[in-house]
C-alpha positions as CSV (number, residue, x, y, z in Angstrom):
1,X,-10.1,-86.1,-12.9
2,X,-6.5,-85.4,-12.7
3,X,-6.8,-83.0,-15.7
4,X,-9.5,-81.5,-13.6
5,X,-7.5,-81.2,-10.5
6,X,-4.5,-79.3,-12.5
7,X,-6.7,-77.0,-13.9
8,X,-7.7,-76.0,-10.4
9,X,-4.0,-76.1,-9.1
10,X,-3.4,-73.8,-12.0
11,X,-6.2,-71.2,-11.1
12,X,-5.1,-71.2,-7.5
13,X,-1.4,-70.2,-8.4
14,X,-2.8,-67.4,-10.9
15,X,-4.7,-66.2,-8.0
16,X,-1.9,-66.4,-5.5
17,X,0.4,-65.1,-8.3
18,X,-2.4,-62.1,-8.2
19,X,-2.6,-61.7,-4.9
20,X,1.1,-61.3,-4.3
21,X,1.5,-58.7,-7.0
22,X,-1.0,-56.9,-5.3
23,X,0.5,-56.9,-2.1
24,X,4.0,-55.6,-3.8
25,X,2.4,-52.9,-5.3
26,X,0.9,-51.9,-1.7
27,X,4.6,-52.3,-0.4
28,X,6.2,-50.3,-2.8
29,X,3.7,-47.1,-2.3
30,X,4.4,-47.6,1.6
31,X,7.8,-47.3,1.1
32,X,7.5,-44.7,-0.8
33,X,5.2,-43.1,1.6
34,X,7.9,-44.1,4.2
35,X,10.8,-42.2,2.7
36,X,8.8,-39.2,1.9
37,X,7.7,-38.8,5.4
38,X,11.4,-39.8,6.6
39,X,12.7,-36.7,4.8
40,X,9.6,-34.5,5.8
41,X,10.4,-35.3,9.8
42,X,14.3,-34.3,9.3
43,X,13.0,-31.1,7.9
44,X,10.9,-30.5,10.9
45,X,13.8,-31.7,13.2
46,X,16.0,-29.1,11.5
47,X,13.2,-26.1,11.7
48,X,12.8,-27.0,15.3
49,X,16.1,-26.9,16.0
50,X,16.6,-23.2,14.2
51,X,13.5,-22.5,16.9
52,X,14.9,-23.3,19.8
53,X,18.4,-21.5,18.8
54,X,16.3,-18.5,17.9
55,X,14.1,-18.9,21.2
56,X,17.4,-19.2,23.3
57,X,18.8,-16.3,21.4
58,X,15.4,-13.9,22.7
59,X,15.4,-15.5,26.0
60,X,19.1,-14.0,26.5
61,X,18.1,-11.0,24.6
62,X,15.0,-10.5,27.2
63,X,17.3,-11.1,30.1
64,X,20.1,-8.6,29.1
65,X,17.4,-6.0,28.8
66,X,15.9,-6.5,31.9
67,X,19.3,-5.9,33.7
68,X,20.3,-2.4,34.9
69,X,23.4,-2.2,32.4
70,X,21.0,-2.4,29.4
71,X,19.0,0.3,31.3
72,X,22.2,2.6,31.4
73,X,23.1,1.8,27.8
74,X,19.8,2.9,26.5
75,X,19.9,6.1,28.1
76,X,23.3,7.0,27.8
77,X,23.1,6.0,23.9
78,X,19.6,7.0,22.8
79,X,18.0,9.4,25.5
80,X,21.5,11.2,26.0
81,X,21.2,11.2,29.8
82,X,24.2,11.6,32.2
83,X,24.4,10.6,35.7
84,X,25.1,13.2,38.4
85,X,28.7,14.4,38.2
86,X,29.6,13.2,34.7
87,X,30.9,16.3,32.5
88,X,28.7,16.8,29.4
89,X,30.7,17.7,26.0
90,X,29.0,18.8,23.6
91,X,31.1,19.5,19.8
92,X,30.2,22.6,18.2
93,X,30.5,23.4,14.7
94,X,33.4,25.8,13.5
95,X,31.4,29.0,12.9
96,X,31.2,30.2,9.1
97,X,33.1,27.9,7.4
98,X,33.3,28.1,3.8
99,X,33.6,24.9,1.8
100,X,36.3,24.6,-1.0
101,X,34.8,24.9,-4.6
102,X,36.5,22.5,-7.2
103,X,35.4,23.9,-10.4
104,X,35.8,21.1,-13.4
105,X,36.9,22.5,-16.4
106,X,34.4,22.7,-19.6
107,X,35.8,20.1,-22.2
108,X,36.5,22.4,-25.5
109,X,35.1,20.6,-28.7
110,X,37.5,19.6,-31.4
111,X,38.1,22.2,-34.3
112,X,39.0,19.5,-36.9
113,X,36.8,18.2,-39.9
114,X,34.3,15.4,-39.1
115,X,36.4,13.2,-41.3
116,X,39.6,13.7,-39.3
117,X,37.5,12.5,-36.0
118,X,36.5,9.3,-37.9
119,X,40.0,8.8,-39.1
120,X,41.6,9.3,-35.4
121,X,38.8,7.1,-34.1
122,X,39.4,4.0,-36.4
123,X,43.1,3.9,-37.6
124,X,44.9,5.4,-34.3
């Protein structure tokens, strides 16, 4: 009888060890998933921060574009409008300007023998 109880206890220990082994494997996969998700969360937090800063910059740009100063800057710069009382100055180009021509001299070929050219190339 005691032998039968001993075998029964061994089987119980084997089953318990097997269940613990399966639980450790599950824990390992959950830990790996936790690290993966936490890295994704930090990446998303950085993206959100970048998008918020972009949103602030765009809101600032929208606020500036609605101001009178922006409209005046656009009118004067791109549409070349002037206020009453402004003196408009338009620079005119000089009449009949002839550009200076710089001629490049054509190199003359060397009149020596071909072996002299090779000699000069390798030994001088």
